[in-house]
N, CA, C and O atoms as CSV, one atom per row, in Angstrom:
chain,resi,resn,atom,element,x,y,z
A,1,UNK,N,N,69.243,149.040,71.475
A,1,UNK,CA,C,68.212,149.936,71.950
A,1,UNK,C,C,68.664,150.492,73.303
A,1,UNK,O,O,68.784,149.762,74.286
A,2,UNK,N,N,68.905,151.778,73.323
A,2,UNK,CA,C,69.304,152.429,74.566
A,2,UNK,C,C,68.111,152.494,75.497
A,2,UNK,O,O,66.965,152.567,75.054
A,3,UNK,N,N,68.393,152.468,76.809
A,3,UNK,CA,C,67.271,152.417,77.741
A,3,UNK,C,C,66.389,153.647,77.659
A,3,UNK,O,O,65.180,153.541,77.864
A,4,UNK,N,N,66.966,154.842,77.357
A,4,UNK,CA,C,66.112,156.019,77.268
A,4,UNK,C,C,65.165,155.938,76.080
A,4,UNK,O,O,64.182,156.675,76.013
A,5,UNK,N,N,65.463,155.035,75.137
A,5,UNK,CA,C,64.571,154.836,74.002
A,5,UNK,C,C,63.591,153.691,74.238
A,5,UNK,O,O,62.650,153.513,73.464
A,6,UNK,N,N,63.802,152.918,75.296
A,6,UNK,CA,C,62.929,151.776,75.560
A,6,UNK,C,C,61.575,152.263,76.070
A,6,UNK,O,O,61.489,153.152,76.917
A,7,UNK,N,N,60.531,151.657,75.533
A,7,UNK,CA,C,59.164,152.009,75.912
A,7,UNK,C,C,58.559,150.836,76.691
A,7,UNK,O,O,58.598,149.689,76.247
A,8,UNK,N,N,58.004,151.152,77.852
A,8,UNK,CA,C,57.502,150.123,78.761
A,8,UNK,C,C,56.009,150.336,79.028
A,8,UNK,O,O,55.564,151.456,79.281
A,9,UNK,N,N,55.250,149.245,78.967
A,9,UNK,CA,C,53.825,149.259,79.313
A,9,UNK,C,C,53.664,148.584,80.671
A,9,UNK,O,O,54.101,147.450,80.868
A,10,UNK,N,N,53.028,149.297,81.608
A,10,UNK,CA,C,52.734,148.727,82.928
A,10,UNK,C,C,51.232,148.499,83.010
A,10,UNK,O,O,50.446,149.414,82.762
A,11,UNK,N,N,50.833,147.272,83.360
A,11,UNK,CA,C,49.420,146.922,83.455
A,11,UNK,C,C,49.119,146.506,84.893
A,11,UNK,O,O,49.565,145.455,85.355
A,12,UNK,N,N,48.353,147.348,85.593
A,12,UNK,CA,C,47.991,147.076,86.989
A,12,UNK,C,C,46.756,147.906,87.315
A,12,UNK,O,O,46.649,149.054,86.883
A,13,UNK,N,N,45.828,147.339,88.071
A,13,UNK,CA,C,44.620,148.091,88.414
A,13,UNK,C,C,44.804,148.954,89.659
A,13,UNK,O,O,43.886,149.676,90.049
A,14,UNK,N,N,45.959,148.890,90.278
A,14,UNK,CA,C,46.252,149.697,91.470
A,14,UNK,C,C,46.957,150.979,91.024
A,14,UNK,O,O,48.117,150.958,90.610
A,15,UNK,N,N,46.226,152.101,91.119
A,15,UNK,CA,C,46.764,153.381,90.654
A,15,UNK,C,C,48.062,153.773,91.362
A,15,UNK,O,O,48.943,154.376,90.749
A,16,UNK,N,N,48.183,153.439,92.636
A,16,UNK,CA,C,49.406,153.813,93.362
A,16,UNK,C,C,50.607,153.009,92.848
A,16,UNK,O,O,51.714,153.540,92.763
A,17,UNK,N,N,50.396,151.751,92.511
A,17,UNK,CA,C,51.474,150.926,91.934
A,17,UNK,C,C,51.883,151.514,90.584
A,17,UNK,O,O,53.071,151.628,90.284
A,18,UNK,N,N,50.885,151.889,89.769
A,18,UNK,CA,C,51.187,152.481,88.468
A,18,UNK,C,C,52.023,153.749,88.629
A,18,UNK,O,O,53.002,153.955,87.911
A,19,UNK,N,N,51.626,154.595,89.580
A,19,UNK,CA,C,52.346,155.855,89.820
A,19,UNK,C,C,53.790,155.601,90.255
A,19,UNK,O,O,54.723,156.209,89.730
A,20,UNK,N,N,53.957,154.704,91.212
A,20,UNK,CA,C,55.287,154.415,91.761
A,20,UNK,C,C,56.203,153.814,90.688
A,20,UNK,O,O,57.329,154.274,90.500
A,21,UNK,N,N,55.716,152.789,89.987
A,21,UNK,CA,C,56.534,152.147,88.961
A,21,UNK,C,C,56.865,153.124,87.828
A,21,UNK,O,O,57.987,153.136,87.322
A,22,UNK,N,N,55.889,153.936,87.437
A,22,UNK,CA,C,56.121,154.934,86.392
A,22,UNK,C,C,57.230,155.890,86.807
A,22,UNK,O,O,58.143,156.169,86.030
A,23,UNK,N,N,57.148,156.387,88.028
A,23,UNK,CA,C,58.154,157.331,88.537
A,23,UNK,C,C,59.552,156.692,88.540
A,23,UNK,O,O,60.521,157.303,88.091
A,24,UNK,N,N,59.642,155.465,89.048
A,24,UNK,CA,C,60.931,154.759,89.118
A,24,UNK,C,C,61.537,154.600,87.719
A,24,UNK,O,O,62.718,154.878,87.512
A,25,UNK,N,N,60.726,154.155,86.773
A,25,UNK,CA,C,61.224,153.883,85.427
A,25,UNK,C,C,61.524,155.165,84.644
A,25,UNK,O,O,62.511,155.226,83.910
A,26,UNK,N,N,60.676,156.189,84.798
A,26,UNK,CA,C,60.918,157.444,84.092
A,26,UNK,C,C,62.193,158.125,84.589
A,26,UNK,O,O,62.902,158.760,83.809
A,27,UNK,N,N,62.487,157.996,85.889
A,27,UNK,CA,C,63.722,158.577,86.438
A,27,UNK,C,C,64.960,157.994,85.750
A,27,UNK,O,O,66.004,158.642,85.676
A,28,UNK,N,N,64.829,156.779,85.254
A,28,UNK,CA,C,65.942,156.109,84.571
A,28,UNK,C,C,65.934,156.377,83.062
A,28,UNK,O,O,66.773,155.848,82.333
A,29,UNK,N,N,64.997,157.188,82.604
A,29,UNK,CA,C,64.963,157.565,81.196
A,29,UNK,C,C,64.063,156.731,80.310
A,29,UNK,O,O,64.046,156.925,79.095
A,30,UNK,N,N,63.310,155.802,80.895
A,30,UNK,CA,C,62.401,154.989,80.096
A,30,UNK,C,C,61.131,155.780,79.773
A,30,UNK,O,O,60.704,156.627,80.557
A,31,UNK,N,N,60.538,155.500,78.627
A,31,UNK,CA,C,59.228,156.022,78.278
A,31,UNK,C,C,58.216,155.017,78.836
A,31,UNK,O,O,58.336,153.817,78.592
A,32,UNK,N,N,57.224,155.501,79.581
A,32,UNK,CA,C,56.294,154.594,80.258
A,32,UNK,C,C,54.856,154.906,79.857
A,32,UNK,O,O,54.457,156.068,79.780
A,33,UNK,N,N,54.095,153.862,79.605
A,33,UNK,CA,C,52.656,153.957,79.351
A,33,UNK,C,C,51.988,153.010,80.340
A,33,UNK,O,O,52.593,152.022,80.757
A,34,UNK,N,N,50.761,153.298,80.714
A,34,UNK,CA,C,50.076,152.459,81.692
A,34,UNK,C,C,48.689,152.054,81.207
A,34,UNK,O,O,48.078,152.712,80.365
A,35,UNK,N,N,48.217,150.942,81.773
A,35,UNK,CA,C,46.856,150.460,81.519
A,35,UNK,C,C,46.340,149.854,82.817
A,35,UNK,O,O,47.085,149.199,83.546
A,36,UNK,N,N,45.051,150.078,83.103
A,36,UNK,CA,C,44.453,149.559,84.336
A,36,UNK,C,C,43.636,148.296,84.126
A,36,UNK,O,O,43.212,147.660,85.090
A,37,UNK,N,N,43.411,147.927,82.857
A,37,UNK,CA,C,42.643,146.718,82.555
A,37,UNK,C,C,43.325,145.954,81.420
A,37,UNK,O,O,44.161,146.495,80.695
A,38,UNK,N,N,42.950,144.702,81.290
A,38,UNK,CA,C,43.471,143.893,80.200
A,38,UNK,C,C,43.052,144.444,78.850
A,38,UNK,O,O,43.846,144.472,77.910
A,39,UNK,N,N,41.813,144.879,78.755
A,39,UNK,CA,C,41.290,145.426,77.495
A,39,UNK,C,C,42.085,146.665,77.074
A,39,UNK,O,O,42.468,146.802,75.913
A,40,UNK,N,N,42.326,147.560,78.032
A,40,UNK,CA,C,43.094,148.775,77.743
A,40,UNK,C,C,44.519,148.405,77.314
A,40,UNK,O,O,45.067,149.009,76.392
A,41,UNK,N,N,45.109,147.425,77.974
A,41,UNK,CA,C,46.462,146.983,77.635
A,41,UNK,C,C,46.506,146.404,76.217
A,41,UNK,O,O,47.434,146.688,75.459
A,42,UNK,N,N,45.514,145.600,75.861
A,42,UNK,CA,C,45.469,145.013,74.515
A,42,UNK,C,C,45.360,146.097,73.454
A,42,UNK,O,O,46.046,146.041,72.433
A,43,UNK,N,N,44.490,147.099,73.693
A,43,UNK,CA,C,44.325,148.200,72.733
A,43,UNK,C,C,45.626,148.976,72.575
A,43,UNK,O,O,46.052,149.269,71.458
A,44,UNK,N,N,46.257,149.309,73.706
A,44,UNK,CA,C,47.507,150.070,73.646
A,44,UNK,C,C,48.605,149.254,72.967
A,44,UNK,O,O,49.380,149.793,72.176
A,45,UNK,N,N,48.674,147.973,73.268
A,45,UNK,CA,C,49.691,147.114,72.663
A,45,UNK,C,C,49.481,146.989,71.157
A,45,UNK,O,O,50.442,146.915,70.391
A,46,UNK,N,N,48.229,146.968,70.746
A,46,UNK,CA,C,47.910,146.851,69.317
A,46,UNK,C,C,48.306,148.126,68.562
A,46,UNK,O,O,48.739,148.064,67.412
A,47,UNK,N,N,48.152,149.287,69.225
A,47,UNK,CA,C,48.374,150.576,68.572
A,47,UNK,C,C,49.761,151.167,68.792
A,47,UNK,O,O,50.108,152.161,68.153
A,48,UNK,N,N,50.552,150.589,69.669
A,48,UNK,CA,C,51.859,151.134,70.007
A,48,UNK,C,C,52.912,150.029,69.981
A,48,UNK,O,O,52.599,148.840,69.915
A,49,UNK,N,N,54.151,150.457,70.034
A,49,UNK,CA,C,55.258,149.505,70.072
A,49,UNK,C,C,55.951,149.614,71.429
A,49,UNK,O,O,56.490,150.665,71.775
A,50,UNK,N,N,55.933,148.527,72.191
A,50,UNK,CA,C,56.578,148.491,73.504
A,50,UNK,C,C,57.731,147.491,73.468
A,50,UNK,O,O,57.678,146.466,72.788
A,51,UNK,N,N,58.773,147.829,74.224
A,51,UNK,CA,C,59.918,146.940,74.327
A,51,UNK,C,C,59.743,145.948,75.474
A,51,UNK,O,O,60.330,144.866,75.473
A,52,UNK,N,N,58.921,146.340,76.458
A,52,UNK,CA,C,58.738,145.514,77.651
A,52,UNK,C,C,57.374,145.807,78.261
A,52,UNK,O,O,56.903,146.944,78.234
A,53,UNK,N,N,56.746,144.777,78.808
A,53,UNK,CA,C,55.479,144.944,79.529
A,53,UNK,C,C,55.633,144.361,80.926
A,53,UNK,O,O,56.224,143.297,81.107
A,54,UNK,N,N,55.094,145.072,81.909
A,54,UNK,CA,C,55.030,144.580,83.286
A,54,UNK,C,C,53.546,144.372,83.566
A,54,UNK,O,O,52.768,145.326,83.544
A,55,UNK,N,N,53.156,143.130,83.828
A,55,UNK,CA,C,51.738,142.781,83.930
A,55,UNK,C,C,51.409,142.198,85.300
A,55,UNK,O,O,52.057,141.254,85.752
A,56,UNK,N,N,50.396,142.766,85.960
A,56,UNK,CA,C,49.903,142.231,87.227
A,56,UNK,C,C,49.048,140.995,86.930
A,56,UNK,O,O,48.384,140.933,85.896
A,57,UNK,N,N,49.064,140.024,87.829
A,57,UNK,CA,C,48.284,138.799,87.622
A,57,UNK,C,C,46.790,139.065,87.795
A,57,UNK,O,O,45.980,138.576,87.008
A,58,UNK,N,N,46.420,139.833,88.814
A,58,UNK,CA,C,44.998,140.062,89.091
A,58,UNK,C,C,44.553,141.395,88.499
A,58,UNK,O,O,44.932,142.463,88.981
A,59,UNK,N,N,43.742,141.313,87.445
A,59,UNK,CA,C,43.192,142.496,86.794
A,59,UNK,C,C,41.669,142.411,86.872
A,59,UNK,O,O,41.117,141.315,86.970
A,60,UNK,N,N,40.985,143.558,86.829
A,60,UNK,CA,C,39.525,143.532,87.018
A,60,UNK,C,C,38.758,142.800,85.918
A,60,UNK,O,O,37.680,142.263,86.172
A,61,UNK,N,N,39.301,142.772,84.699
A,61,UNK,CA,C,38.542,142.185,83.589
A,61,UNK,C,C,39.152,140.914,83.014
A,61,UNK,O,O,38.558,140.292,82.133
A,62,UNK,N,N,40.322,140.519,83.494
A,62,UNK,CA,C,40.956,139.319,82.954
A,62,UNK,C,C,42.049,138.833,83.901
A,62,UNK,O,O,42.454,139.536,84.827
A,63,UNK,N,N,42.503,137.642,83.650
A,63,UNK,CA,C,43.652,137.099,84.367
A,63,UNK,C,C,44.904,137.635,83.668
A,63,UNK,O,O,45.003,137.552,82.443
A,64,UNK,N,N,45.849,138.177,84.417
A,64,UNK,CA,C,47.053,138.751,83.831
A,64,UNK,C,C,47.862,137.760,83.025
A,64,UNK,O,O,48.529,138.144,82.064
A,65,UNK,N,N,47.818,136.501,83.394
A,65,UNK,CA,C,48.570,135.486,82.645
A,65,UNK,C,C,47.897,135.211,81.301
A,65,UNK,O,O,48.577,134.944,80.310
A,66,UNK,N,N,46.556,135.274,81.264
A,66,UNK,CA,C,45.856,135.162,79.980
A,66,UNK,C,C,46.229,136.347,79.084
A,66,UNK,O,O,46.451,136.181,77.885
A,67,UNK,N,N,46.295,137.547,79.680
A,67,UNK,CA,C,46.703,138.740,78.936
A,67,UNK,C,C,48.124,138.553,78.408
A,67,UNK,O,O,48.421,138.910,77.267
A,68,UNK,N,N,48.979,138.005,79.226
A,68,UNK,CA,C,50.366,137.741,78.837
A,68,UNK,C,C,50.421,136.885,77.568
A,68,UNK,O,O,51.224,137.143,76.671
A,69,UNK,N,N,49.569,135.876,77.504
A,69,UNK,CA,C,49.503,135.022,76.315
A,69,UNK,C,C,49.125,135.801,75.075
A,69,UNK,O,O,49.669,135.563,73.997
A,70,UNK,N,N,48.184,136.743,75.221
A,70,UNK,CA,C,47.772,137.579,74.080
A,70,UNK,C,C,48.916,138.501,73.656
A,70,UNK,O,O,49.154,138.700,72.465
A,71,UNK,N,N,49.617,139.059,74.638
A,71,UNK,CA,C,50.753,139.930,74.330
A,71,UNK,C,C,51.849,139.126,73.636
A,71,UNK,O,O,52.484,139.614,72.701
A,72,UNK,N,N,52.070,137.897,74.094
A,72,UNK,CA,C,53.083,137.013,73.517
A,72,UNK,C,C,52.746,136.710,72.063
A,72,UNK,O,O,53.630,136.712,71.206
A,73,UNK,N,N,51.474,136.451,71.780
A,73,UNK,CA,C,51.041,136.154,70.414
A,73,UNK,C,C,51.196,137.374,69.520
A,73,UNK,O,O,51.665,137.271,68.387
A,74,UNK,N,N,50.794,138.544,70.046
A,74,UNK,CA,C,50.813,139.787,69.273
A,74,UNK,C,C,52.232,140.320,69.071
A,74,UNK,O,O,52.582,140.761,67.976
A,75,UNK,N,N,53.046,140.279,70.128
A,75,UNK,CA,C,54.408,140.841,70.077
A,75,UNK,C,C,55.392,139.885,70.760
A,75,UNK,O,O,55.808,140.129,71.893
A,76,UNK,N,N,55.764,138.800,70.076
A,76,UNK,CA,C,56.623,137.788,70.700
A,76,UNK,C,C,58.004,138.299,71.120
A,76,UNK,O,O,58.630,137.719,72.007
A,77,UNK,N,N,58.486,139.377,70.496
A,77,UNK,CA,C,59.819,139.883,70.825
A,77,UNK,C,C,59.834,140.875,71.982
A,77,UNK,O,O,60.903,141.292,72.429
A,78,UNK,N,N,58.661,141.253,72.466
A,78,UNK,CA,C,58.582,142.165,73.607
A,78,UNK,C,C,58.902,141.378,74.879
A,78,UNK,O,O,58.398,140.272,75.076
A,79,UNK,N,N,59.744,141.957,75.741
A,79,UNK,CA,C,60.023,141.323,77.035
A,79,UNK,C,C,58.782,141.458,77.914
A,79,UNK,O,O,58.100,142.482,77.887
A,80,UNK,N,N,58.495,140.404,78.700
A,80,UNK,CA,C,57.295,140.414,79.532
A,80,UNK,C,C,57.636,139.985,80.956
A,80,UNK,O,O,58.238,138.935,81.186
A,81,UNK,N,N,57.231,140.834,81.906
A,81,UNK,CA,C,57.470,140.567,83.324
A,81,UNK,C,C,56.129,140.485,84.034
A,81,UNK,O,O,55.288,141.372,83.887
A,82,UNK,N,N,55.929,139.429,84.798
A,82,UNK,CA,C,54.719,139.286,85.601
A,82,UNK,C,C,55.049,139.785,87.006
A,82,UNK,O,O,56.082,139.439,87.579
A,83,UNK,N,N,54.150,140.603,87.544
A,83,UNK,CA,C,54.308,141.164,88.890
A,83,UNK,C,C,53.045,140.799,89.666
A,83,UNK,O,O,51.932,141.086,89.223
A,84,UNK,N,N,53.222,140.163,90.825
A,84,UNK,CA,C,52.036,139.734,91.574
A,84,UNK,C,C,52.196,139.933,93.070
A,84,UNK,O,O,53.295,139.839,93.617
A,85,UNK,N,N,51.091,140.206,93.704
A,85,UNK,CA,C,51.040,140.268,95.164
A,85,UNK,C,C,50.531,138.950,95.731
A,85,UNK,O,O,50.476,138.771,96.948
A,86,UNK,N,N,50.159,138.028,94.846
A,86,UNK,CA,C,49.603,136.733,95.247
A,86,UNK,C,C,50.382,135.606,94.579
A,86,UNK,O,O,49.849,134.922,93.706
A,87,UNK,N,N,51.639,135.405,94.978
A,87,UNK,CA,C,52.464,134.396,94.306
A,87,UNK,C,C,52.012,132.972,94.606
A,87,UNK,O,O,51.562,132.656,95.707
A,88,UNK,N,N,52.145,132.144,93.609
A,88,UNK,CA,C,51.902,130.707,93.791
A,88,UNK,C,C,52.752,129.970,92.770
A,88,UNK,O,O,53.105,130.518,91.726
A,89,UNK,N,N,53.070,128.743,93.077
A,89,UNK,CA,C,53.857,127.932,92.147
A,89,UNK,C,C,53.085,127.760,90.839
A,89,UNK,O,O,53.664,127.843,89.756
A,90,UNK,N,N,51.785,127.522,90.943
A,90,UNK,CA,C,50.949,127.339,89.758
A,90,UNK,C,C,51.008,128.572,88.855
A,90,UNK,O,O,51.210,128.456,87.647
A,91,UNK,N,N,50.828,129.759,89.455
A,91,UNK,CA,C,50.875,130.994,88.660
A,91,UNK,C,C,52.258,131.215,88.057
A,91,UNK,O,O,52.376,131.651,86.912
A,92,UNK,N,N,53.295,130.919,88.817
A,92,UNK,CA,C,54.655,131.078,88.321
A,92,UNK,C,C,54.929,130.193,87.115
A,92,UNK,O,O,55.499,130.641,86.120
A,93,UNK,N,N,54.518,128.932,87.213
A,93,UNK,CA,C,54.707,127.988,86.111
A,93,UNK,C,C,53.877,128.420,84.905
A,93,UNK,O,O,54.371,128.430,83.778
A,94,UNK,N,N,52.603,128.779,85.148
A,94,UNK,CA,C,51.735,129.236,84.045
A,94,UNK,C,C,52.339,130.461,83.354
A,94,UNK,O,O,52.355,130.544,82.126
A,95,UNK,N,N,52.836,131.411,84.155
A,95,UNK,CA,C,53.413,132.639,83.595
A,95,UNK,C,C,54.608,132.324,82.703
A,95,UNK,O,O,54.703,132.828,81.585
A,96,UNK,N,N,55.513,131.495,83.196
A,96,UNK,CA,C,56.706,131.169,82.428
A,96,UNK,C,C,56.344,130.376,81.166
A,96,UNK,O,O,56.949,130.576,80.112
A,97,UNK,N,N,55.368,129.487,81.272
A,97,UNK,CA,C,54.928,128.707,80.111
A,97,UNK,C,C,54.186,129.557,79.088
A,97,UNK,O,O,54.075,129.174,77.923
A,98,UNK,N,N,53.680,130.703,79.515
A,98,UNK,CA,C,52.908,131.579,78.634
A,98,UNK,C,C,53.783,132.653,77.996
A,98,UNK,O,O,53.304,133.430,77.169
A,99,UNK,N,N,55.045,132.703,78.366
A,99,UNK,CA,C,55.943,133.650,77.713
A,99,UNK,C,C,56.560,134.702,78.620
A,99,UNK,O,O,57.241,135.606,78.137
A,100,UNK,N,N,56.335,134.602,79.930
A,100,UNK,CA,C,56.945,135.572,80.839
A,100,UNK,C,C,58.459,135.392,80.853
A,100,UNK,O,O,58.969,134.272,80.835
A,101,UNK,N,N,59.157,136.510,80.883
A,101,UNK,CA,C,60.616,136.483,80.981
A,101,UNK,C,C,61.062,136.562,82.438
A,101,UNK,O,O,62.206,136.245,82.761
A,102,UNK,N,N,60.150,136.988,83.319
A,102,UNK,CA,C,60.451,137.065,84.757
A,102,UNK,C,C,59.134,137.054,85.529
A,102,UNK,O,O,58.092,137.463,85.017
A,103,UNK,N,N,59.202,136.581,86.764
A,103,UNK,CA,C,58.038,136.500,87.657
A,103,UNK,C,C,58.464,137.159,88.961
A,103,UNK,O,O,59.268,136.602,89.708
A,104,UNK,N,N,57.929,138.339,89.235
A,104,UNK,CA,C,58.328,139.125,90.407
A,104,UNK,C,C,57.186,139.248,91.402
A,104,UNK,O,O,56.011,139.246,91.036
A,105,UNK,N,N,57.562,139.355,92.670
A,105,UNK,CA,C,56.576,139.404,93.747
A,105,UNK,C,C,56.565,140.788,94.395
A,105,UNK,O,O,57.611,141.341,94.733
A,106,UNK,N,N,55.347,141.338,94.561
A,106,UNK,CA,C,55.174,142.625,95.252
A,106,UNK,C,C,55.323,142.405,96.749
A,106,UNK,O,O,54.988,141.325,97.234
A,107,UNK,N,N,55.802,143.367,97.487
A,107,UNK,CA,C,56.402,144.605,96.991
A,107,UNK,C,C,57.804,144.328,96.475
A,107,UNK,O,O,58.517,143.478,97.009
A,108,UNK,N,N,58.189,145.046,95.442
A,108,UNK,CA,C,59.522,144.854,94.854
A,108,UNK,C,C,60.359,146.097,95.117
A,108,UNK,O,O,59.864,147.220,95.031
A,109,UNK,N,N,61.622,145.887,95.437
A,109,UNK,CA,C,62.537,147.004,95.664
A,109,UNK,C,C,62.839,147.665,94.322
A,109,UNK,O,O,63.055,146.967,93.332
A,110,UNK,N,N,62.857,149.001,94.271
A,110,UNK,CA,C,63.127,149.699,93.007
A,110,UNK,C,C,64.396,149.227,92.308
A,110,UNK,O,O,64.402,149.045,91.090
A,111,UNK,N,N,65.479,149.026,93.073
A,111,UNK,CA,C,66.739,148.615,92.442
A,111,UNK,C,C,66.629,147.211,91.836
A,111,UNK,O,O,67.252,146.925,90.814
A,112,UNK,N,N,65.840,146.341,92.463
A,112,UNK,CA,C,65.628,144.993,91.922
A,112,UNK,C,C,64.820,145.071,90.626
A,112,UNK,O,O,65.148,144.403,89.645
A,113,UNK,N,N,63.769,145.884,90.626
A,113,UNK,CA,C,62.954,146.064,89.425
A,113,UNK,C,C,63.811,146.595,88.280
A,113,UNK,O,O,63.758,146.065,87.171
A,114,UNK,N,N,64.595,147.630,88.537
A,114,UNK,CA,C,65.420,148.237,87.492
A,114,UNK,C,C,66.447,147.250,86.940
A,114,UNK,O,O,66.713,147.224,85.738
A,115,UNK,N,N,67.013,146.448,87.820
A,115,UNK,CA,C,68.001,145.448,87.397
A,115,UNK,C,C,67.355,144.432,86.450
A,115,UNK,O,O,67.924,144.103,85.409
A,116,UNK,N,N,66.175,143.939,86.809
A,116,UNK,CA,C,65.462,142.950,85.981
A,116,UNK,C,C,65.036,143.578,84.654
A,116,UNK,O,O,65.197,142.965,83.598
A,117,UNK,N,N,64.497,144.790,84.703
A,117,UNK,CA,C,64.059,145.474,83.476
A,117,UNK,C,C,65.244,145.630,82.524
A,117,UNK,O,O,65.145,145.302,81.341
A,118,UNK,N,N,66.349,146.125,83.041
A,118,UNK,CA,C,67.541,146.334,82.218
A,118,UNK,C,C,68.034,145.004,81.629
A,118,UNK,O,O,68.380,144.928,80.450
A,119,UNK,N,N,68.059,143.966,82.463
A,119,UNK,CA,C,68.513,142.645,82.026
A,119,UNK,C,C,67.609,142.084,80.925
A,119,UNK,O,O,68.104,141.566,79.924
A,120,UNK,N,N,66.300,142.184,81.102
A,120,UNK,CA,C,65.367,141.612,80.125
A,120,UNK,C,C,65.383,142.385,78.811
A,120,UNK,O,O,65.252,141.791,77.740
A,121,UNK,N,N,65.543,143.699,78.885
A,121,UNK,CA,C,65.651,144.502,77.657
A,121,UNK,C,C,66.922,144.125,76.895
A,121,UNK,O,O,66.911,144.009,75.670
A,122,UNK,N,N,68.009,143.936,77.632
A,122,UNK,CA,C,69.293,143.562,77.004
A,122,UNK,C,C,69.168,142.198,76.331
A,122,UNK,O,O,69.663,142.013,75.220
A,123,UNK,N,N,68.507,141.232,76.999
A,123,UNK,CA,C,68.330,139.885,76.444
A,123,UNK,C,C,67.493,139.903,75.165
A,123,UNK,O,O,67.708,139.074,74.280
A,124,UNK,N,N,66.542,140.833,75.054
A,124,UNK,CA,C,65.649,140.865,73.911
A,124,UNK,C,C,66.233,141.608,72.721
A,124,UNK,O,O,65.667,141.561,71.628
A,125,UNK,N,N,67.363,142.296,72.915
A,125,UNK,CA,C,67.980,143.035,71.799
A,125,UNK,C,C,68.428,142.120,70.699
A,125,UNK,O,O,68.965,142.582,69.692
């Protein structure tokens, strides 16, 4: 799967984060879709095929790690990255145990994000 064909879902309730991450990923040729709530992410994931999801831990309607578990159950082959502004060992362990392929802390440098995205997509091929 070439990266320009890879489709990525970003789930975050912060519109500026969604805009920035979308811009960074689209510049690299990725197709990007966004969701601001867990419910919206579940609906989009059910109706679309994504190669990778980037999920914030704190969402207005659910815990991002709980959402991660639902995404893992629905699409086990999709790469999943947790992105948080509130890191903790507990959340990191929960995320990895729930199916996260990476646990990243905000703010993240664009080049670091792109490196992880590319690596996780390659691993899932």
